[in-house]
C-alpha positions as a Python dict, from the first residue, in 0.01 Angstrom:
ca = {
    (1, 'M'): (0, 0, 0),
    (2, 'S'): (-108, 84, 355),
    (3, 'E'): (58, -232, 488),
    (4, 'Y'): (377, -133, 309),
    (5, 'L'): (375, 210, 472),
    (6, 'L'): (306, 59, 814),
    (7, 'T'): (600, -176, 773),
    (8, 'M'): (828, 111, 688),
    (9, 'N'): (700, 317, 979),
    (10, 'K'): (804, 46, 1223),
    (11, 'R'): (1165, 124, 1138),
    (12, 'S'): (1133, 487, 1239),
    (13, 'N'): (1287, 442, 1585),
    (14, 'Q'): (1608, 264, 1481),
    (15, 'T'): (1938, 397, 1611),
    (16, 'T'): (2296, 379, 1493),
    (17, 'P'): (2562, 290, 1753),
    (18, 'G'): (2787, 583, 1830),
    (19, 'N'): (2582, 827, 1628),
    (20, 'G'): (2264, 838, 1833),
    (21, 'R'): (1930, 835, 1656),
    (22, 'R'): (1961, 831, 1280),
    (23, 'T'): (1714, 971, 1033),
    (24, 'S'): (1402, 764, 1073),
    (25, 'G'): (1248, 559, 797),
    (26, 'Y'): (936, 771, 831),
    (27, 'D'): (1136, 1093, 785),
    (28, 'R'): (1308, 951, 478),
    (29, 'Q'): (974, 850, 331),
    (30, 'A'): (829, 1194, 401),
    (31, 'S'): (1128, 1358, 233),
    (32, 'L'): (1101, 1132, -71),
    (33, 'I'): (725, 1183, -98),
    (34, 'A'): (765, 1563, -81),
    (35, 'A'): (1043, 1563, -340),
    (36, 'A'): (856, 1329, -574),
    (37, 'A'): (528, 1522, -544),
    (38, 'S'): (704, 1845, -635),
    (39, 'L'): (879, 1691, -935),
    (40, 'F'): (573, 1499, -1058),
    (41, 'A'): (372, 1821, -1039),
    (42, 'A'): (635, 2015, -1233),
    (43, 'R'): (743, 1756, -1492),
    (44, 'G'): (484, 1479, -1488),
    (45, 'F'): (519, 1114, -1395),
    (46, 'N'): (689, 1010, -1720),
    (47, 'G'): (915, 1313, -1717),
    (48, 'T'): (1058, 1248, -1372),
    (49, 'T'): (1332, 993, -1302),
    (50, 'T'): (1412, 821, -974),
    (51, 'K'): (1760, 971, -1001),
    (52, 'E'): (1609, 1320, -1001),
    (53, 'I'): (1390, 1231, -704),
    (54, 'A'): (1694, 1105, -514),
    (55, 'K'): (1886, 1423, -593),
    (56, 'A'): (1599, 1646, -480),
    (57, 'A'): (1565, 1449, -155),
    (58, 'Q'): (1946, 1446, -109),
    (59, 'V'): (1967, 1068, -83),
    (60, 'S'): (2102, 788, -301),
    (61, 'E'): (1892, 636, -577),
    (62, 'A'): (1935, 300, -405),
    (63, 'L'): (1763, 441, -97),
    (64, 'V'): (1470, 553, -309),
    (65, 'F'): (1425, 196, -434),
    (66, 'K'): (1463, 62, -81),
    (67, 'H'): (1159, 258, 34),
    (68, 'F'): (966, 263, -294),
    (69, 'P'): (1049, -19, -538),
    (70, 'T'): (876, 161, -827),
    (71, 'K'): (764, 511, -916),
    (72, 'R'): (409, 380, -908),
    (73, 'T'): (435, 283, -540),
    (74, 'L'): (579, 626, -470),
    (75, 'Y'): (287, 791, -651),
    (76, 'A'): (44, 579, -450),
    (77, 'A'): (222, 684, -131),
    (78, 'I'): (175, 1050, -226),
    (79, 'L'): (-199, 993, -250),
    (80, 'A'): (-209, 796, 77),
    (81, 'E'): (-12, 1063, 260),
    (82, 'K'): (-154, 1383, 117),
    (83, 'V'): (-515, 1330, 11),
    (84, 'T'): (-734, 1419, 309),
    (85, 'V'): (-1081, 1392, 158),
    (86, 'N'): (-1199, 1153, 431),
    (87, 'E'): (-1187, 1430, 691),
    (88, 'L'): (-1475, 1600, 507),
    (89, 'I'): (-1706, 1300, 495),
    (90, 'E'): (-1843, 1332, 849),
    (91, 'P'): (-1936, 1705, 833),
    (92, 'L'): (-2067, 1652, 479),
    (93, 'E'): (-2292, 1366, 586),
    (94, 'D'): (-2409, 1563, 890),
    (95, 'A'): (-2511, 1858, 670),
    (96, 'A'): (-2677, 1621, 424),
    (97, 'K'): (-2888, 1459, 697),
    (98, 'K'): (-3013, 1805, 792),
    (99, 'H'): (-3088, 1889, 426),
    (100, 'D'): (-2871, 2198, 469),
    (101, 'D'): (-2814, 2269, 101),
    (102, 'H'): (-2589, 2571, 143),
    (103, 'R'): (-2375, 2388, 398),
    (104, 'V'): (-2330, 2082, 176),
    (105, 'F'): (-2216, 2284, -125),
    (106, 'T'): (-2009, 2521, 87),
    (107, 'I'): (-1815, 2235, 249),
    (108, 'I'): (-1726, 2093, -91),
    (109, 'A'): (-1626, 2427, -246),
    (110, 'S'): (-1436, 2547, 60),
    (111, 'Y'): (-1222, 2233, 64),
    (112, 'R'): (-1036, 2348, -246),
    (113, 'I'): (-1108, 2723, -255),
    (114, 'R'): (-925, 2844, 52),
    (115, 'P'): (-612, 3047, 138),
    (116, 'G'): (-281, 2865, 102),
    (117, 'V'): (-419, 2570, -94),
    (118, 'D'): (-147, 2350, -245),
    (119, 'S'): (-167, 2332, -624),
    (120, 'T'): (46, 2016, -631),
    (121, 'F'): (-250, 1782, -655),
    (122, 'L'): (-420, 1970, -935),
    (123, 'R'): (-96, 1961, -1132),
    (124, 'L'): (-53, 1591, -1057),
    (125, 'L'): (-405, 1522, -1179),
    (126, 'L'): (-355, 1718, -1500),
    (127, 'F'): (-21, 1553, -1576),
    (128, 'S'): (-145, 1202, -1504),
    (129, 'A'): (-450, 1254, -1727),
    (130, 'L'): (-247, 1405, -2013),
    (131, 'E'): (9, 1125, -1993),
    (132, 'G'): (-274, 876, -2026),
    (133, 'H'): (-166, 614, -1773),
    (134, 'E'): (-356, 426, -1507),
    (135, 'L'): (-240, 664, -1235),
    (136, 'S'): (-491, 923, -1355),
    (137, 'E'): (-771, 680, -1267),
    (138, 'M'): (-611, 620, -927),
    (139, 'F'): (-589, 993, -861),
    (140, 'F'): (-941, 1062, -989),
    (141, 'G'): (-1088, 788, -772),
    (142, 'K'): (-922, 909, -454),
    (143, 'H'): (-930, 1281, -511),
    (144, 'L'): (-1240, 1377, -714),
    (145, 'K'): (-1482, 1087, -751),
    (146, 'V'): (-1565, 1093, -380),
    (147, 'F'): (-1704, 1445, -428),
    (148, 'Y'): (-1904, 1351, -736),
    (149, 'D'): (-2051, 1044, -567),
    (150, 'H'): (-2153, 1219, -244),
    (151, 'L'): (-2287, 1529, -415),
    (152, 'A'): (-2479, 1333, -680),
    (153, 'A'): (-2636, 1115, -409),
    (154, 'Y'): (-2737, 1425, -213),
    (155, 'I'): (-2886, 1597, -518),
    (156, 'R'): (-3082, 1280, -602),
    (157, 'T'): (-3225, 1274, -249),
    (158, 'R'): (-3327, 1640, -268),
    (159, 'I'): (-3495, 1580, -605),
    (160, 'E'): (-3693, 1292, -456),
    (161, 'T'): (-3811, 1513, -168),
    (162, 'G'): (-3919, 1785, -411),
    (163, 'A'): (-3663, 2044, -300),
    (164, 'F'): (-3470, 2042, -631),
    (165, 'R'): (-3619, 2030, -978),
    (166, 'P'): (-3571, 1702, -1168),
    (167, 'V'): (-3230, 1699, -1331),
    (168, 'D'): (-2961, 1438, -1385),
    (169, 'P'): (-2793, 1420, -1040),
    (170, 'L'): (-2452, 1323, -1176),
    (171, 'L'): (-2450, 1602, -1437),
    (172, 'A'): (-2555, 1850, -1171),
    (173, 'A'): (-2274, 1733, -942),
    (174, 'R'): (-2025, 1758, -1227),
    (175, 'A'): (-2148, 2109, -1304),
    (176, 'F'): (-2077, 2232, -952),
    (177, 'I'): (-1743, 2052, -918),
    (178, 'G'): (-1660, 2193, -1261),
    (179, 'V'): (-1702, 2545, -1125),
    (180, 'V'): (-1460, 2469, -843),
    (181, 'V'): (-1204, 2305, -1071),
    (182, 'H'): (-1223, 2590, -1323),
    (183, 'H'): (-1167, 2838, -1042),
    (184, 'R'): (-858, 2646, -940),
    (185, 'L'): (-728, 2637, -1297),
    (186, 'L'): (-763, 3012, -1325),
    (187, 'H'): (-602, 3100, -995),
    (188, 'E'): (-357, 2816, -928),
    (189, 'I'): (-237, 2733, -1279),
    (190, 'F'): (-289, 3053, -1480),
    (191, 'R'): (-227, 3274, -1175),
    (192, 'V'): (-523, 3504, -1236),
    (193, 'P'): (-554, 3730, -927),
    (194, 'M'): (-864, 3686, -711),
    (195, 'H'): (-1077, 3998, -679),
    (196, 'Q'): (-1283, 3874, -382),
    (197, 'S'): (-1201, 3690, -63),
    (198, 'H'): (-1205, 3309, -63),
    (199, 'E'): (-1513, 3310, 162),
    (200, 'D'): (-1706, 3553, -60),
    (201, 'T'): (-1605, 3358, -370),
    (202, 'V'): (-1732, 3030, -226),
    (203, 'A'): (-2057, 3196, -113),
    (204, 'A'): (-2111, 3343, -460),
    (205, 'Y'): (-2053, 3010, -636),
    (206, 'V'): (-2289, 2828, -401),
    (207, 'D'): (-2559, 3092, -436),
    (208, 'L'): (-2527, 3100, -815),
    (209, 'F'): (-2555, 2724, -838),
    (210, 'L'): (-2850, 2689, -601),
    (211, 'T'): (-3051, 2991, -718),
    (212, 'G'): (-2918, 3075, -1065),
    (213, 'L'): (-2904, 3416, -1229),
    (214, 'V'): (-3276, 3488, -1252),
    (215, 'K'): (-3355, 3800, -1052),
    (216, 'R'): (-3571, 3743, -745),
    (217, 'P'): (-3800, 3992, -569),
    (218, 'G'): (-3600, 4192, -317),
    (219, 'D'): (-3262, 4148, -486),
    (220, 'R'): (-3056, 4466, -483),
    (221, 'D'): (-2944, 4623, -809),
    (222, 'R'): (-2571, 4609, -760),
    (223, 'L'): (-2273, 4429, -907),
    (224, 'G'): (-2045, 4235, -677),
    (225, 'G'): (-1679, 4273, -767),
    (226, 'N'): (-1513, 4295, -1107),
    (227, 'T'): (-1744, 4201, -1398),
    (228, 'R'): (-1467, 4125, -1646),
}
């Protein structure tokens, strides 16, 4: 898929005699990817036609097939273009090397709980899973599994050093990611208003996961935010 995108990008500087620079291949791809992502997120993969994608991008259906021979290659291009998980790996590994528990969990939670987050990918994931095709596995592997794998490995290391109590590392990782995903479902899909800032919300989730609800000496007797 990456080689395909690189090939298409090479055409981005073509010109048309008499008309100056025409719309680049890269710009057309970007327009098609944006249109397809929006439609896939609203109607699902099976519920979206290439004709509808072409109409949304204001191009011909033939041009869609020229850039993306199948809807599957277009879906893969959406993942390649939009999923930016790799940018978190370096700071995550740096925090892990320092055994900075709060930093590790905060990086992961803050990646998806932040102002202006795009709900497109969550909708894409839900649709692809509900439609039961192989694209859900592709999306899960690129968009969620990387978090499970890194967090589970970190939790296992901290258990071995005696910092965390012995639990199943993968289940623990799923539990924390589950908190983040549920938060997103509430606020991005069901549109439940947030009653705290994104930063305070992340801090609360991290603290709850690492320390639990058992009252500790010195804790103040106060409720933070709405209890409903």
